[in-house]
N, C-alpha and C positions, 0 to 999 in steps of 0.2 A: 545411570545421569543422580547424582543424589539432588533430593530437593532443597539444596542450600539457600538455593534465593529465593523459593516460595514462600509466601507468606503465611505463619503457622496455621489460621484455619483451615488453610486447604490440605496439611499433611495428613492430620489424622480424620479427615470427613469420611463419612459414610459413602460419599459419594465417588471416592477412588474405585477405579475399575477393577475388576478380577484379573488375575496373573494372565488367564486363556483368552483375553477379549479381543477381536479379531483387529488386525489394524484397521479396515473400512470403519469398524465402529467405533475404535479411536478418532481418527479424524474428521467422522460424521458428529460426534460430539464433543469436540476440541477438547481432548486429552493429547495434546501435541507434547508434551514431553515423555508420555508413556508410546507415543505414536514415533518418535525419535527411538526412542529405545528399541522397540518391535521392528521397527526399518532395518536397524541395523542388526538384530537376530537375523532375520531372514536373510541378508545380505551374508553372513556369516556363517552360516547353516552349513554349507557346503553341497545343499542340494541346487542350485542353480547353475546351470553350465556356464563358465567363463565367456564364452560366447554369445551368450544370450542379451543382449544388449537391449532388450525390447522387455526383459523382465527388470534389469537391473537398474539402468537409468531411472527409469520411475521410480524406484525403490530411493536409490540416490537421492533423486530429487525431494522426496519426502523428507529423507530424513536432514538434508542441509537445511529445507524451508522452515522444519519443524524446529531447528536448534536458534534460526534467528528469529521464530516467534515466540521463544522461551528466553528470550534474551542472552543468548550464548554466540554471539557473532563471531568473536575468534575462535572457538572450536571449530564451527562452519568453514572459517577460511583454512585450517588447518588440513582439516579431511578433504576438501576441495583443492588444494592445491597441485596433486599429481595429475586431475581431470583437467585443470585449466591450462596445464604445462603444455597437455596432448591437443587440446582443443586450440592452442595459440600455434603449434606448430601444423595443424592440419584444417585449419580454417580458410585459406584462401579460396578462392573459388574456381582454381584451377586444380586444386586438390580433388580426387575423388573418392579418398579415403572416408569423407563425412557425408558424400550425399549419394542418393541412386543413381539409377543411370539417366534419369530424365533431370537432373538438377532439382527436382520440386522440394524434396522433403531429406532432412540429415538425421544422422545415427544421433547426434544431441539435440534433443529438442529446443526450440526456440527460447521458450520459456525458462529452462535450467541453464542456456547459454547467458542469459540476462543476469541469472542470479550468480551464475560465477563470475560474469564481469564485476557484478556488485562486492562479490565478495574478496576479488581480487584488489580493487581498488580500497576495501577498508584494511586489507593486509597491509600495502603498500603505505597507505596514509597520504597518497599523493594524488591530490584531485586533478591537476594535467595529466597524470598519466592515466585516470578516468576517462579522461576528455578523449584522451588519443584511441584507447579502447573501441569507446563509443564510435571514433570516425571509421576505423578499422571494420566495424560491426555493418556500417552506413554503407562503407563502398561493398561490402558483400551483398548487401539489399541491392542497391542499385546495379551489380553485375545479374544479379536473378529476377531483377525486373525486367530487364534487357532480353536475357535469355529466355523467358516466357514470352515475351510480346513478339519475338522470332519465331516461336511455334505459334501464336497465334491463342496464346493460351489464357485468356483474359483473367479470367479467375485468381489464377496462381499469381498474375503481375499484381493484382490488386492486394493481395495478402500480404505482398512484399512491398507494396508502397503504404500500404496501412504501417507497418514494421518501422521503415524508414521515417515517418511522420512522428511515430511514437521517439523513435531514438533523439530526431531532434528537440523533442521537450526534454527528452532527460538531458543531453547537452547543457540546456539553458539553464536546469536544476542544478547540475553539478557546477556552474559557473556562481549560481545563485548562493551555494553552500561555500563556496571559496571567497566570497566578498566582492566579486567582478561583477558589479552590478550594471554597469555600463555596457560592458560585452554582454552581459545575458541579454538585458533591454536589444542592443543590437541583434543578436543571433535570433531574438522572436520575433525581430520585424521582416524577418527573410524565411520563416517557415510560412509554407502552404498547405492547402487544405489537400489530404490524400485524394487521388482520383477516384478512391472508392465510394467516398462521402458524395459525389456528385450524381449518384445512381440511387435510384427510389428504394433501394433495399434496407429495411429497417436495421439490418446489423451494421451495414456501412454507416447509415446517419447517426446509429449510437454510438460507434467510435468516433465519428467526427467531431460529436458532441462531447463527449470525454477529453479528446484532446484540445479542443475550443476551452472548456473548463479548465484545463491544467495550466495552460497557458495565462488565463486569465489570474488564477491563484497567482501563480510565478510573478506578474506584474505586480500585484498588491504586494506580494513579500519584498518586491523592488521597490516599489513606493510610487509606482508610474501609475497613479489609479485612472489617468484619463486614457492611458493605452489598456488597462483592465476594462474600463466601460466600453471600449470599442469591441475589444473580445466578447464582452456579456451581451454587446447588443446584436450582436450575429446568431446568437446563440436560437435554435428553432424552439417553439412552444408544442413540439409534437406529443409530449408524453406528461404527465403528471409530475413523474419525477424531474425532467429536465427543466419544468417551466418552474418548480420549486426550487432547485437548485438555483437557475436565474436568477430569482427575486432575493435567493440567501446570499448570493455574491451581489447584488445590486446593494442590499444592506452592508455589507463588508466592506465595501466601497465608500458607503457613506460614513462607515467608522474608521475609515483610514484616515479621512480625511477630516477627522473630529467633528464630525456632525452628529454627535449622539441623539439629541433628539427625534432627528430623521430615521437615526437607523434604528431606536428604539420602536417607533412606530410602525417601522416597516416588519420587522420582526416581529413584533406582539400581533399584526395583522397575520400573519405567516402561520406563529404560533396558534391562533383562532381557528385558522383552517387544518391546519397540522399537527394536534395535540401531541402526539406520538412521535413525533420525528426528533430524533436526537441531534441531529445536526440542528435544525433549527432552535429548539430547545436550549441548549449547550451555548450557541452564539446568543441568544436572547440574555442568558444570565451574565455572559461576560460581559455585553453591552450597558446591562443593568448595573454591575459592578464598578463599570467604568464611568456611569451617570450618577453615582452615590447610592446607588438601592439594593447594598449587600445583602439585607434580610430577605428580599424579596429574590434575589438571584439564587440565595442559599435554600431557598422553600423550593423553588424551582427544579433544581441540581436534586436536591434529596428526593422530590417526589419522582425523579425521572429516575434515579437508581434503585429506588425502592421498588417500583413497579414495571419493571423489565427485566429478562433473563439474561444475567451476567453482561452488566453495562460493559462498555469498552473504555479501554485504560484512560483515554483523555477527558473522559467525563470522570471517572473518580479520583484522577488528578485534581481536575478543578473542585472535585468536591471536599477532597483534603485540602487544598488550599484555604478554601473558605473557612473551613474550621479552623485552620491557624490563624486565619484573620478575625472570625468572630467569636473566640473564646480561650478561656485559659486551660480547658479540658482536653484540647484537640488530641493528643494521643490517644485516650480514651475513647473519643469518638471514630477517631479513623482505625482504631482497632474494631470498635463495634462494626463499624461498616463494613471491615474483613470478613468480619465473621457472617454478616447478614448476606452478602455478596456471594461467599463460598457455601453457604447455605442452598442459594438460588438451583444450586447444581448444574450438571453440563450443559453448554451452549454449541453449537456451531462455529460460534464465534471467538471461542476459547473459553476454557474455565478457570484452569489455574492461574491466580495472579501472581507476580514478584511483591517483594515486601515494597522497591520502589514505586510500584503504583498507587498504592495509597499513603506514600509520603512516610513510611515507617520505618 
């Protein structure tokens, strides 16, 4: 995989991994381009039995995921085509080829199936076809919930019910991406909390909170701030993370309503409490920019980029945009930013960045 899209400061960096670096090390340190190469090498080495799906499919999942993480979705969709076709032929609940005797597990792991569906939608460019695929997966989830309940297997039923709730949010996201805001709003109103969320289990509560957060964000994208605020209001404050996210969403709702002073006050208070929280700091910078305080926004983003290992792409893109807004030497400053971030070295969130991340 040639580094044609990788920003120049990364290509000859001293942090490039040695050729014999293990796949696990590459993944743990965010060398996703190299991990995609290594996964392909292992898949084509000839040392894996063609029947060893427990080895082949995880490597395949790594390969496709790393292609997506390195901005190569077209290649990922091309390489996934044959497996997508096989899954489509064998994914009906009545088909035994993809299930164990109890019907609880699948030969193709669920997370890989979701990725395959996403790649199929990208390849077709048809959002409606993507929604139809999600509904097919939802039908399968319902069948698996019913089968698990017939066997009194509540834990397996809860897993499939949570997957069903996740698919519901994904359908709404597809509708939003298609610009079908009214349909997305009506669909979101029909979604219910998965049964597992009503238990005292911490994992179930975390899952329920994550789904509610995604619903609130979709309502904000639609522009229905009243519905977003209703979703935000039911979020628990059982953990610091959820409490901080709830407060951030409230500030975003204020921003969406054009109430910049209130949003700035809310996010500034959060920033004082959590100065290292990237989500809070980045949204505060955007709010400051909208409020006419571009210099403060630039200082905040610059400090965040300089004091964290491998800042996430959204932060880098926003900072590069600020350089364009605040000076004539934007190109030089963006290149200097790329050199600075590359020198920070590897991070589990990803190291190599493309030129587009820095608007180069």
